[in-house]
C-alpha positions as CSV (number, residue, x, y, z in Angstrom):
1,X,0.0,0.0,0.0
2,X,2.9,2.3,0.8
3,X,4.5,1.7,-2.6
4,X,1.1,2.1,-4.4
5,X,0.6,5.4,-2.6
6,X,4.0,6.6,-3.7
7,X,3.3,5.6,-7.3
8,X,-0.1,7.4,-7.2
9,X,1.6,10.5,-5.9
10,X,4.2,10.4,-8.6
11,X,1.6,9.9,-11.3
12,X,-0.3,12.9,-9.9
13,X,2.8,15.1,-10.0
14,X,3.4,14.0,-13.6
15,X,-0.1,14.8,-14.7
16,X,0.1,18.3,-13.0
17,X,3.4,19.0,-14.8
18,X,1.9,17.9,-18.1
19,X,-1.2,20.1,-17.5
20,X,1.0,23.1,-16.6
21,X,3.0,22.6,-19.8
22,X,-0.1,22.4,-21.9
23,X,-1.4,25.6,-20.3
24,X,1.9,27.3,-20.9
25,X,2.0,26.2,-24.6
26,X,-1.6,27.5,-25.1
27,X,-0.6,31.0,-23.9
28,X,2.8,31.2,-25.7
29,X,3.7,32.2,-29.3
30,X,5.8,29.5,-30.9
31,X,7.9,31.9,-33.0
32,X,9.0,34.5,-30.5
33,X,8.3,32.8,-27.2
34,X,6.2,35.8,-26.1
35,X,2.9,35.4,-24.4
36,X,0.1,35.5,-27.0
37,X,-3.2,37.3,-27.4
38,X,-5.0,34.8,-25.1
39,X,-2.6,35.7,-22.3
40,X,-3.0,39.4,-23.0
41,X,-6.8,39.2,-22.9
42,X,-6.6,37.2,-19.7
43,X,-4.2,39.6,-18.0
44,X,-6.3,42.7,-19.1
45,X,-9.5,41.2,-17.9
46,X,-8.1,40.2,-14.6
47,X,-6.0,43.3,-13.8
48,X,-7.2,46.3,-15.9
49,X,-10.8,45.7,-16.8
50,X,-12.1,46.1,-13.3
51,X,-12.5,49.8,-12.3
52,X,-11.7,48.8,-8.7
53,X,-8.0,48.5,-9.7
54,X,-6.2,51.8,-9.8
55,X,-3.9,51.6,-12.7
56,X,-3.0,53.7,-15.8
57,X,-0.3,53.8,-18.5
58,X,0.3,53.6,-22.2
59,X,-0.7,50.7,-24.5
60,X,1.0,50.3,-27.9
61,X,0.4,48.1,-30.9
62,X,3.5,47.6,-33.1
63,X,2.5,46.4,-36.6
64,X,5.1,44.6,-38.7
65,X,4.4,46.3,-42.0
66,X,6.6,44.1,-44.3
67,X,5.6,40.6,-43.1
68,X,3.4,39.8,-46.0
69,X,5.9,41.1,-48.6
70,X,8.7,39.1,-47.0
71,X,6.6,35.9,-46.8
72,X,5.8,36.2,-50.5
73,X,9.1,37.3,-51.9
74,X,11.6,35.6,-49.5
75,X,9.7,32.8,-47.9
76,X,8.1,32.1,-44.5
77,X,11.4,31.3,-42.9
78,X,12.7,34.8,-43.6
79,X,9.3,36.1,-42.4
80,X,9.8,34.3,-39.1
81,X,13.3,35.8,-38.8
82,X,12.0,39.2,-39.5
83,X,9.3,38.8,-36.8
84,X,11.8,37.5,-34.3
85,X,14.1,40.5,-34.9
86,X,11.3,43.0,-34.5
87,X,10.3,41.1,-31.3
88,X,13.8,41.6,-30.0
89,X,13.8,45.3,-30.8
90,X,10.4,45.8,-29.2
91,X,11.5,43.9,-26.0
92,X,14.8,45.8,-25.8
93,X,13.1,49.2,-25.9
94,X,10.3,48.1,-23.6
95,X,12.8,46.7,-21.0
96,X,13.8,50.3,-20.1
97,X,10.3,50.9,-18.8
98,X,9.5,49.4,-15.4
99,X,7.0,46.4,-15.4
100,X,6.5,46.6,-19.2
101,X,4.8,43.6,-20.8
102,X,5.1,42.5,-24.5
103,X,2.7,40.2,-26.3
104,X,2.3,38.9,-29.8
105,X,-1.3,39.6,-30.6
106,X,-1.4,38.1,-34.1
107,X,0.9,37.3,-37.0
108,X,1.9,40.9,-37.6
109,X,1.0,42.8,-34.4
110,X,2.8,43.1,-31.0
111,X,1.0,44.6,-28.0
112,X,3.0,46.5,-25.3
113,X,1.7,47.5,-21.9
114,X,3.7,50.3,-20.3
115,X,2.2,50.7,-16.8
116,X,2.2,53.9,-14.8
117,X,3.9,56.1,-17.4
118,X,2.7,59.4,-18.8
119,X,2.0,60.2,-22.5
120,X,5.3,62.1,-22.5
121,X,7.1,58.8,-21.6
122,X,5.0,57.1,-24.3
123,X,6.4,59.5,-26.9
124,X,9.9,58.5,-25.7
125,X,9.0,54.9,-26.3
126,X,7.7,55.6,-29.8
127,X,10.8,57.7,-30.7
128,X,13.2,55.1,-29.4
129,X,11.5,52.3,-31.3
130,X,11.4,54.3,-34.5
131,X,15.1,54.9,-34.2
132,X,15.8,51.2,-33.9
133,X,13.5,50.4,-36.8
134,X,15.3,53.0,-39.0
135,X,18.7,51.4,-38.2
136,X,17.3,47.9,-39.0
137,X,15.7,49.1,-42.2
138,X,19.1,50.3,-43.5
139,X,20.7,46.9,-43.2
140,X,17.7,44.8,-44.2
141,X,16.8,46.5,-47.5
142,X,13.2,46.9,-46.6
143,X,10.8,49.8,-47.4
144,X,9.8,50.0,-43.7
145,X,10.0,47.8,-40.6
146,X,6.9,48.7,-38.5
147,X,4.5,51.4,-37.4
148,X,3.3,52.0,-33.8
149,X,0.1,53.3,-32.4
150,X,0.0,54.4,-28.8
151,X,-3.0,55.2,-26.5
152,X,-3.3,56.2,-22.9
153,X,-5.3,53.7,-20.8
154,X,-6.7,53.5,-17.3
155,X,-8.3,50.7,-15.3
156,X,-11.9,50.1,-16.3
157,X,-11.5,50.9,-20.0
158,X,-13.1,48.3,-22.3
159,X,-10.5,46.3,-24.2
160,X,-12.3,46.6,-27.5
161,X,-12.3,50.3,-27.3
162,X,-8.6,50.4,-26.4
163,X,-7.6,48.1,-29.3
164,X,-9.7,50.2,-31.8
165,X,-8.1,53.5,-30.8
166,X,-4.6,52.0,-30.9
167,X,-5.4,50.5,-34.4
168,X,-6.6,53.9,-35.6
169,X,-3.3,55.5,-34.3
170,X,-1.4,52.9,-36.4
171,X,-3.5,53.9,-39.4
172,X,-2.5,57.5,-39.0
173,X,1.1,56.6,-38.3
174,X,1.2,54.8,-41.6
175,X,0.3,58.1,-43.4
176,X,3.5,59.6,-42.2
177,X,7.1,58.5,-42.9
178,X,8.5,55.0,-42.6
179,X,8.5,53.4,-39.1
180,X,6.5,56.3,-37.7
181,X,4.5,56.3,-34.5
182,X,1.3,58.2,-33.4
183,X,0.1,58.8,-29.9
184,X,-3.6,59.3,-29.2
185,X,-4.2,61.8,-26.4
186,X,-7.5,62.6,-24.7
187,X,-7.0,66.2,-25.7
188,X,-8.3,65.5,-29.2
189,X,-5.0,65.1,-31.0
190,X,-6.5,62.2,-32.9
191,X,-8.9,63.2,-35.6
192,X,-12.3,62.9,-33.8
193,X,-13.9,61.6,-37.0
194,X,-11.4,58.7,-37.1
195,X,-11.4,57.9,-33.4
196,X,-12.3,54.4,-32.4
197,X,-12.6,52.9,-35.8
198,X,-9.2,51.5,-36.9
199,X,-9.3,49.3,-39.9
200,X,-13.1,49.7,-40.1
201,X,-12.7,53.4,-41.1
202,X,-10.0,53.4,-43.7
203,X,-12.0,55.8,-45.8
204,X,-11.4,58.6,-43.2
205,X,-7.6,57.9,-43.3
206,X,-7.6,57.8,-47.1
207,X,-9.5,61.1,-47.4
208,X,-7.0,62.6,-44.9
209,X,-4.1,61.5,-47.1
210,X,-5.7,62.9,-50.2
211,X,-6.7,66.2,-48.7
212,X,-3.2,66.8,-47.4
213,X,-1.4,65.7,-50.6
214,X,0.5,62.9,-48.8
215,X,0.5,60.6,-51.9
216,X,2.4,60.6,-55.2
217,X,1.2,58.6,-58.2
218,X,3.9,57.4,-60.6
219,X,3.4,56.1,-64.1
220,X,5.6,54.2,-66.5
221,X,4.7,53.6,-70.2
222,X,4.6,50.0,-71.3
223,X,6.9,49.8,-74.3
224,X,7.6,46.9,-76.8
225,X,10.9,45.3,-76.0
226,X,12.0,45.0,-79.6
227,X,12.5,48.8,-80.1
């Protein structure tokens, strides 16, 4: 009976370890090793969704703008390498901010929580990340590396609203120069007609680009090759 009890205890420990490993795998991105969107949603709902928690900070979405082009022209292995290098740059910049958390939200987006910092500090994060992206762009022969949308948050804010505003900030950052960032402030610095829509309101972004002449159209004649 003693040996059987020891065996049962050992089996119980093994099952617990296996369950913990499965749970860990379910919340981890296989390419970067970062916690994934499921972990981000879980953390947000447990720590920031409840208004009883007093917390604030800056949330950022970093979008890898060249992933699709790299996958198509250089292959998925190069695409994974690009994602891993962007992940390293994002984590490096975020590490200088206390208690920062980085997640991979989907194939091309990283989410960054920067607790208890001001919008001014958020601008520092955006500028530092853009600087690293610019350096990487020079050696990687890419048209751009990534764009960043930042938004201030406080406990009790709905996650969907936070993601939508950050997504809109990315859309506006993309109308600027390569690797640009845009910070949405509550003072109305984000176009009110575009606020809260993100990809669902691309028409507003396109109209803004056209009205401010931030687009150039180039043409090239098709010529017979035998002339």
